[in-house]
N, C-alpha and C positions, 0 to 999 in steps of 0.2 A: 605446353599446356600444363596447368597445375595438376597435381595428383588428386584424384577424386577419392573421397572417403565413402565407403559403402556402409549405408545404414539401412536397417529394415524399416519399412513404412509404418509398422506398428509402433516402434519406439518413437518415431517422429510425430505421429498423430497423438500419442500419449503426452509427449513433451509440449506440443502446441496447446492441447486442451488444458493441461495442468497449469502452464504459465499464463495463459490468457484468462483463466477463470479467476485468478487472484491478482488483480492489478494493484500495485502499491501506490494507490492514489486515493485521497479522501473524496468521497462522493459529494460532499457539501462545498468545500472551498477549493478542491483541486490540488492540494499540497501533495507533492510526490517526491520521488527519489532525486537527490542532488549529488553531483560528483565533485570531489575536491581532493585535497592532499592531507596526509599525515605530515606534520613538520616536526622534526626532532630538534633538540637543542643546537645541533650542529647544522641546522637548516637543510638536512637531507629531506627530500620530498618523495613520498610514496603514495600512489593513487589509493583512494578510498571512496566509499559511498555513504551518504547520510540518508537514512531511511526514516520516514515519518512514523510516529507511534500511532498505529492504526488499531482500532478496536471495533469489533462487530457489535452493533447495538440495534435494538428494536425500537423504532420510533413511530408514533402515530402521526400520519400525514393525511390531512383531509378526512379524518375518521377511519382510516385504514391503517392497520399495523404493517410496517415495512421494515425489513432488515437492511441496514446500511453499514458500510465500512466508513467510519468516521475517525478523524484524528482527535487526540485528546483535547486540543484547543476548542474544537467545535463541540465536543461533548460538554465541556465546562460552560461554554457559551449558551448552549441549549438548556442546560440545567439552571443556569442563572436567569435566563430570559423567560422561560415558561414555567418554572417551578413545578413541573409535572414529573412523575416518576419515569425514568428511562431505564429499561431493563438492559443490562449489559450481558453478553454471552461470551 
């Protein structure tokens, strides 16, 4: 049987709540984390992750202000499409 690692339940609950509260995914288009490789000149490959450029923005949806996590592509699209002020935090 594999060796079991002893962790306190408080640390586990903290880690679950911390990582689940901040998903690395755009709430509009769904763009998220993608995995790939660093490739050197000698073609050595090392694992890496590509993270989306997410910004927390306040947007008016159906007359109600809503804070959303949006990628910069969606922010630019919304600014061009609606020409209304979008407050970025």
